SESE-676785 format. One record per residue (C-alpha): residue number from 1; residue in one letter; x, y, z. Coordinates in steps of 0.25 Angstrom, whole numbers, plus 5000, padded with zeros to 4 digits. Example, Ala and Ser with C-alpha at 12.3 -4.5 7.8 and 13.67 -1.06 7.14 Angstrom:
<atoms>
> nr / rest / c1 / c2 / c3
> 1 / a / 5049 / 4982 / 5031
> 2 / s / 5055 / 4996 / 5029
</atoms>
This chain:
<atoms>
> nr / rest / c1 / c2 / c3
> 1 / m / 5084 / 5483 / 5242
> 2 / e / 5078 / 5496 / 5246
> 3 / l / 5085 / 5505 / 5255
> 4 / s / 5077 / 5517 / 5261
> 5 / v / 5083 / 5529 / 5268
> 6 / l / 5075 / 5539 / 5277
> 7 / t / 5080 / 5552 / 5282
> 8 / f / 5072 / 5560 / 5293
> 9 / n / 5074 / 5572 / 5301
> 10 / v / 5066 / 5569 / 5314
> 11 / w / 5066 / 5583 / 5319
> 12 / y / 5073 / 5585 / 5333
> 13 / e / 5062 / 5594 / 5338
> 14 / q / 5051 / 5584 / 5338
> 15 / v / 5057 / 5570 / 5336
> 16 / a / 5056 / 5567 / 5351
> 17 / k / 5041 / 5566 / 5349
> 18 / r / 5041 / 5562 / 5334
> 19 / w / 5051 / 5550 / 5334
> 20 / p / 5040 / 5539 / 5337
> 21 / a / 5032 / 5543 / 5324
> 22 / q / 5045 / 5545 / 5316
> 23 / v / 5050 / 5531 / 5320
> 24 / i / 5036 / 5525 / 5315
> 25 / a / 5037 / 5533 / 5302
> 26 / i / 5051 / 5529 / 5299
> 27 / r / 5048 / 5514 / 5302
> 28 / k / 5036 / 5515 / 5292
> 29 / l / 5046 / 5519 / 5281
> 30 / k / 5056 / 5508 / 5284
> 31 / p / 5069 / 5515 / 5280
> 32 / d / 5082 / 5508 / 5279
> 33 / i / 5090 / 5520 / 5283
> 34 / i / 5084 / 5531 / 5293
> 35 / c / 5091 / 5544 / 5294
> 36 / l / 5086 / 5553 / 5306
> 37 / q / 5090 / 5567 / 5309
> 38 / e / 5087 / 5576 / 5321
> 39 / v / 5086 / 5564 / 5331
> 40 / q / 5092 / 5573 / 5341
> 41 / s / 5086 / 5568 / 5354
> 42 / l / 5094 / 5556 / 5359
> 43 / d / 5081 / 5550 / 5365
> 44 / v / 5074 / 5551 / 5351
> 45 / a / 5087 / 5545 / 5344
> 46 / n / 5086 / 5533 / 5353
> 47 / h / 5072 / 5531 / 5350
> 48 / f / 5074 / 5531 / 5335
> 49 / c / 5086 / 5521 / 5337
> 50 / k / 5078 / 5512 / 5346
> 51 / e / 5066 / 5512 / 5336
> 52 / f / 5075 / 5508 / 5324
> 53 / s / 5085 / 5500 / 5331
> 54 / a / 5079 / 5486 / 5327
> 55 / e / 5080 / 5489 / 5312
> 56 / y / 5091 / 5500 / 5310
> 57 / k / 5105 / 5503 / 5315
> 58 / c / 5107 / 5517 / 5319
> 59 / a / 5118 / 5527 / 5317
> 60 / r / 5119 / 5539 / 5326
> 61 / f / 5129 / 5548 / 5333
> 62 / e / 5133 / 5545 / 5347
> 63 / g / 5135 / 5556 / 5358
> 64 / r / 5126 / 5568 / 5362
> 65 / l / 5134 / 5580 / 5367
> 66 / s / 5142 / 5590 / 5358
> 67 / l / 5150 / 5602 / 5363
> 68 / g / 5139 / 5611 / 5357
> 69 / t / 5129 / 5604 / 5366
> 70 / m / 5137 / 5605 / 5378
> 71 / f / 5139 / 5620 / 5375
> 72 / v / 5124 / 5622 / 5374
> 73 / l / 5121 / 5615 / 5387
> 74 / g / 5132 / 5623 / 5394
> 75 / i / 5126 / 5636 / 5389
> 76 / a / 5112 / 5632 / 5394
> 77 / w / 5118 / 5628 / 5407
> 78 / l / 5125 / 5642 / 5408
> 79 / l / 5112 / 5649 / 5405
> 80 / l / 5104 / 5642 / 5416
> 81 / y / 5116 / 5644 / 5426
> 82 / a / 5116 / 5659 / 5422
> 83 / f / 5101 / 5660 / 5425
> 84 / w / 5104 / 5654 / 5439
> 85 / a / 5115 / 5664 / 5441
> 86 / f / 5106 / 5675 / 5437
> 87 / c / 5096 / 5671 / 5447
> 88 / q / 5107 / 5669 / 5457
> 89 / q / 5112 / 5684 / 5455
> 90 / l / 5097 / 5688 / 5458
> 91 / g / 5098 / 5680 / 5471
> 92 / i / 5086 / 5671 / 5467
> 93 / i / 5093 / 5658 / 5468
> 94 / d / 5104 / 5651 / 5475
> 95 / q / 5118 / 5656 / 5474
> 96 / r / 5126 / 5643 / 5473
> 97 / p / 5131 / 5642 / 5458
> 98 / i / 5133 / 5627 / 5459
> 99 / l / 5118 / 5626 / 5461
> 100 / g / 5115 / 5635 / 5450
> 101 / g / 5124 / 5626 / 5440
> 102 / l / 5117 / 5614 / 5445
> 103 / l / 5103 / 5620 / 5443
> 104 / s / 5107 / 5625 / 5429
> 105 / v / 5111 / 5610 / 5425
> 106 / l / 5098 / 5605 / 5430
> 107 / c / 5090 / 5615 / 5423
> 108 / l / 5098 / 5612 / 5410
> 109 / l / 5095 / 5597 / 5412
> 110 / l / 5080 / 5600 / 5414
> 111 / i / 5080 / 5608 / 5401
> 112 / l / 5087 / 5597 / 5393
> 113 / w / 5077 / 5587 / 5399
> 114 / r / 5065 / 5595 / 5395
> 115 / d / 5072 / 5595 / 5381
> 116 / p / 5066 / 5608 / 5375
> 117 / a / 5064 / 5608 / 5360
> 118 / q / 5072 / 5595 / 5360
> 119 / a / 5085 / 5603 / 5364
> 120 / t / 5090 / 5592 / 5373
> 121 / g / 5089 / 5581 / 5361
> 122 / f / 5097 / 5591 / 5352
> 123 / l / 5108 / 5594 / 5362
> 124 / l / 5110 / 5581 / 5369
> 125 / g / 5104 / 5571 / 5359
> 126 / n / 5107 / 5562 / 5347
> 127 / r / 5120 / 5568 / 5341
> 128 / t / 5117 / 5574 / 5327
> 129 / g / 5103 / 5569 / 5328
> 130 / l / 5105 / 5559 / 5317
> 131 / l / 5101 / 5544 / 5317
> 132 / l / 5103 / 5534 / 5305
> 133 / f / 5096 / 5521 / 5305
> 134 / v / 5099 / 5510 / 5295
> 135 / r / 5091 / 5497 / 5293
> 136 / k / 5099 / 5485 / 5299
> 137 / e / 5094 / 5474 / 5289
> 138 / k / 5099 / 5482 / 5277
> 139 / m / 5112 / 5486 / 5282
> 140 / l / 5125 / 5478 / 5283
> 141 / s / 5138 / 5482 / 5290
> 142 / t / 5132 / 5494 / 5295
> 143 / r / 5141 / 5505 / 5301
> 144 / l / 5136 / 5517 / 5308
> 145 / s / 5144 / 5531 / 5310
> 146 / a / 5141 / 5545 / 5314
> 147 / t / 5149 / 5557 / 5310
> 148 / l / 5149 / 5571 / 5314
> 149 / f / 5151 / 5582 / 5303
> 150 / r / 5164 / 5589 / 5303
> 151 / e / 5155 / 5601 / 5298
> 152 / w / 5147 / 5606 / 5309
> 153 / q / 5149 / 5621 / 5311
> 154 / y / 5138 / 5627 / 5302
> 155 / d / 5126 / 5623 / 5310
> 156 / y / 5124 / 5628 / 5324
> 157 / l / 5117 / 5615 / 5328
> 158 / n / 5130 / 5608 / 5326
> 159 / w / 5136 / 5615 / 5337
> 160 / v / 5127 / 5607 / 5347
> 161 / r / 5123 / 5595 / 5339
> 162 / p / 5133 / 5590 / 5328
> 163 / r / 5129 / 5585 / 5315
> 164 / g / 5135 / 5573 / 5308
> 165 / f / 5131 / 5561 / 5299
> 166 / l / 5128 / 5546 / 5302
> 167 / t / 5133 / 5535 / 5293
> 168 / v / 5129 / 5521 / 5291
> 169 / d / 5138 / 5512 / 5282
> 170 / a / 5132 / 5498 / 5278
> 171 / e / 5130 / 5489 / 5267
> 172 / l / 5117 / 5485 / 5260
> 173 / q / 5115 / 5470 / 5257
> 174 / v / 5109 / 5469 / 5243
> 175 / g / 5109 / 5455 / 5237
> 176 / q / 5123 / 5451 / 5238
> 177 / s / 5129 / 5465 / 5238
> 178 / k / 5132 / 5474 / 5249
> 179 / i / 5130 / 5489 / 5246
> 180 / p / 5138 / 5499 / 5255
> 181 / l / 5129 / 5509 / 5261
> 182 / k / 5132 / 5522 / 5268
> 183 / v / 5121 / 5530 / 5275
> 184 / m / 5123 / 5544 / 5280
> 185 / s / 5114 / 5553 / 5287
> 186 / s / 5115 / 5568 / 5293
> 187 / h / 5108 / 5581 / 5296
> 188 / l / 5116 / 5592 / 5290
> 189 / d / 5118 / 5606 / 5295
> 190 / q / 5105 / 5614 / 5297
> 191 / p / 5107 / 5629 / 5293
> 192 / i / 5102 / 5632 / 5280
> 193 / q / 5113 / 5642 / 5276
> 194 / q / 5127 / 5635 / 5276
> 195 / v / 5141 / 5641 / 5274
> 196 / e / 5145 / 5637 / 5260
> 197 / g / 5151 / 5623 / 5260
> 198 / r / 5149 / 5621 / 5275
> 199 / g / 5139 / 5615 / 5284
> 200 / r / 5130 / 5605 / 5277
> 201 / v / 5138 / 5604 / 5265
> 202 / r / 5151 / 5600 / 5273
> 203 / q / 5142 / 5590 / 5281
> 204 / a / 5137 / 5584 / 5268
> 205 / e / 5152 / 5583 / 5263
> 206 / e / 5156 / 5576 / 5275
> 207 / m / 5145 / 5565 / 5272
> 208 / l / 5148 / 5564 / 5258
> 209 / e / 5162 / 5561 / 5261
> 210 / q / 5157 / 5548 / 5266
> 211 / i / 5150 / 5543 / 5253
> 212 / k / 5157 / 5549 / 5241
> 213 / q / 5166 / 5537 / 5240
> 214 / f / 5156 / 5527 / 5246
> 215 / q / 5153 / 5515 / 5238
> 216 / g / 5139 / 5511 / 5240
> 217 / l / 5125 / 5517 / 5244
> 218 / a / 5127 / 5530 / 5252
> 219 / l / 5115 / 5537 / 5258
> 220 / l / 5115 / 5551 / 5264
> 221 / a / 5102 / 5555 / 5271
> 222 / g / 5097 / 5566 / 5281
> 223 / d / 5093 / 5580 / 5284
> 224 / l / 5103 / 5587 / 5276
> 225 / n / 5097 / 5601 / 5279
> 226 / c / 5100 / 5605 / 5265
> 227 / t / 5092 / 5607 / 5252
> 228 / k / 5095 / 5608 / 5237
> 229 / s / 5102 / 5622 / 5235
> 230 / n / 5090 / 5627 / 5226
> 231 / v / 5079 / 5625 / 5237
> 232 / p / 5072 / 5637 / 5241
> 233 / g / 5075 / 5640 / 5256
> 234 / g / 5085 / 5628 / 5256
> 235 / t / 5100 / 5627 / 5258
> 236 / s / 5110 / 5631 / 5248
> 237 / c / 5122 / 5624 / 5254
> 238 / g / 5123 / 5614 / 5243
> 239 / t / 5123 / 5602 / 5253
> 240 / y / 5112 / 5595 / 5244
> 241 / e / 5120 / 5597 / 5232
> 242 / l / 5133 / 5592 / 5238
> 243 / i / 5127 / 5579 / 5242
> 244 / r / 5119 / 5577 / 5229
> 245 / k / 5133 / 5578 / 5222
> 246 / h / 5137 / 5565 / 5228
> 247 / m / 5123 / 5558 / 5231
> 248 / k / 5109 / 5556 / 5226
> 249 / d / 5097 / 5563 / 5232
> 250 / a / 5087 / 5552 / 5235
> 251 / c / 5076 / 5562 / 5231
> 252 / e / 5080 / 5562 / 5217
> 253 / v / 5072 / 5549 / 5215
> 254 / n / 5060 / 5558 / 5215
> 255 / k / 5065 / 5566 / 5203
> 256 / d / 5054 / 5569 / 5193
> 257 / p / 5058 / 5562 / 5180
> 258 / t / 5051 / 5572 / 5171
> 259 / s / 5057 / 5584 / 5178
> 260 / s / 5069 / 5579 / 5185
> 261 / e / 5064 / 5587 / 5197
> 262 / i / 5065 / 5580 / 5211
> 263 / k / 5053 / 5579 / 5219
> 264 / q / 5054 / 5588 / 5232
> 265 / c / 5057 / 5580 / 5244
> 266 / f / 5054 / 5590 / 5256
> 267 / t / 5059 / 5585 / 5269
> 268 / w / 5059 / 5599 / 5276
> 269 / d / 5045 / 5605 / 5273
> 270 / q / 5040 / 5617 / 5281
> 271 / v / 5028 / 5618 / 5272
> 272 / e / 5022 / 5604 / 5274
> 273 / n / 5028 / 5600 / 5287
> 274 / p / 5024 / 5608 / 5299
> 275 / l / 5034 / 5601 / 5308
> 276 / a / 5045 / 5608 / 5300
> 277 / r / 5040 / 5622 / 5305
> 278 / s / 5045 / 5623 / 5319
> 279 / t / 5052 / 5634 / 5327
> 280 / m / 5065 / 5627 / 5326
> 281 / n / 5064 / 5625 / 5311
> 282 / d / 5060 / 5640 / 5309
> 283 / l / 5073 / 5644 / 5317
> 284 / a / 5081 / 5635 / 5308
> 285 / y / 5075 / 5638 / 5294
> 286 / g / 5067 / 5650 / 5296
> 287 / s / 5052 / 5652 / 5296
> 288 / s / 5049 / 5661 / 5284
> 289 / s / 5047 / 5651 / 5273
> 290 / p / 5043 / 5636 / 5275
> 291 / l / 5054 / 5627 / 5268
> 292 / r / 5051 / 5614 / 5260
> 293 / q / 5065 / 5607 / 5257
> 294 / q / 5072 / 5594 / 5257
> 295 / v / 5083 / 5593 / 5267
> 296 / d / 5082 / 5578 / 5270
> 297 / y / 5089 / 5569 / 5260
> 298 / v / 5093 / 5555 / 5256
> 299 / f / 5105 / 5555 / 5247
> 300 / w / 5111 / 5542 / 5241
> 301 / q / 5123 / 5538 / 5233
> 302 / h / 5127 / 5524 / 5227
> 303 / q / 5141 / 5521 / 5223
> 304 / g / 5149 / 5509 / 5220
> 305 / p / 5147 / 5496 / 5212
> 306 / i / 5137 / 5489 / 5222
> 307 / g / 5123 / 5491 / 5222
> 308 / n / 5112 / 5498 / 5213
> 309 / i / 5105 / 5508 / 5221
> 310 / s / 5094 / 5519 / 5218
> 311 / c / 5084 / 5528 / 5225
> 312 / s / 5070 / 5523 / 5224
> 313 / s / 5062 / 5534 / 5232
> 314 / c / 5064 / 5546 / 5241
> 315 / q / 5053 / 5552 / 5248
> 316 / v / 5049 / 5562 / 5259
> 317 / v / 5043 / 5555 / 5271
> 318 / f / 5036 / 5558 / 5284
> 319 / n / 5029 / 5570 / 5277
> 320 / e / 5015 / 5565 / 5279
> 321 / d / 5005 / 5576 / 5284
> 322 / g / 5001 / 5573 / 5299
> 323 / n / 5012 / 5563 / 5301
> 324 / l / 5024 / 5572 / 5301
> 325 / l / 5036 / 5568 / 5309
> 326 / s / 5047 / 5579 / 5308
> 327 / d / 5050 / 5592 / 5303
> 328 / h / 5057 / 5585 / 5291
> 329 / y / 5051 / 5574 / 5282
> 330 / g / 5059 / 5562 / 5280
> 331 / m / 5066 / 5557 / 5267
> 332 / l / 5065 / 5542 / 5263
> 333 / a / 5073 / 5537 / 5251
> 334 / k / 5073 / 5522 / 5246
> 335 / f / 5084 / 5516 / 5238
> 336 / r / 5084 / 5503 / 5229
> 337 / v / 5097 / 5495 / 5232
> 338 / a / 5101 / 5484 / 5223
> 339 / a / 5114 / 5476 / 5222
</atoms>
């Protein structure tokens, strides 16, 4: 049996107009497991779920609002009301405060309806922005779960939209054997600089707790917002090295046998991918020097007496000139699974 895993950050800024092309491209690859990040808009999340519902089961977070979101909306309403109160003091508009409050609410609803810069989807959309799909025909006894990270204080975005991870527990029927399978997907903290031992590292530890003693095939895939520690312009938090202690990087299948060097798998490429150069990305990562890094991964681990599993290939996808789908490229890994 072959088992294929795709991870893809769909880019919340433009996914509302790019999702149809993304669905077509994903279908061409026919992955058995699909891990999507930054599907913030609830409408877009529902589109993905509808498009893949016939073939896949979907894990996602329930709920939309967070305390941070309500706080941001409250501040926005107060600013609109303050503008009305200022005009009131100048004698320009009606003196009734209740009317001003209602008009402020209507203005806020109008702004949310217009959805500037996908802000509405981010504030009121799919919680965490994660979707995880698994092919029905290959998975037995499928169980879906969603877990918010206990570690959340070290990324300002988490105050509004929390981060977490999705998990699918299932079994793979291979001949007469049933191989336990655990799939986990996440989108870790964004800031490049992290407090030592906190943020991404602590979040990775929370996920690794689930698989250290797992007997079967464990997969961890997603946009982990980290690089190897020696990458120029990359992260030094040690998240990659921590995960690598417990799991294999699927990209290691591309190791050059003569030099033992691993072929570079850039998924965040501000040199070749013009979509990775935007105002929001410049604010997040700076604009002085274009970055070429791998931040999207498929890690795997097989433990236990059942099954014989190896990684057969791992490649960057959706990086064709003239047919770019996101500010990230995708990563597709394939595994040979035998009894």
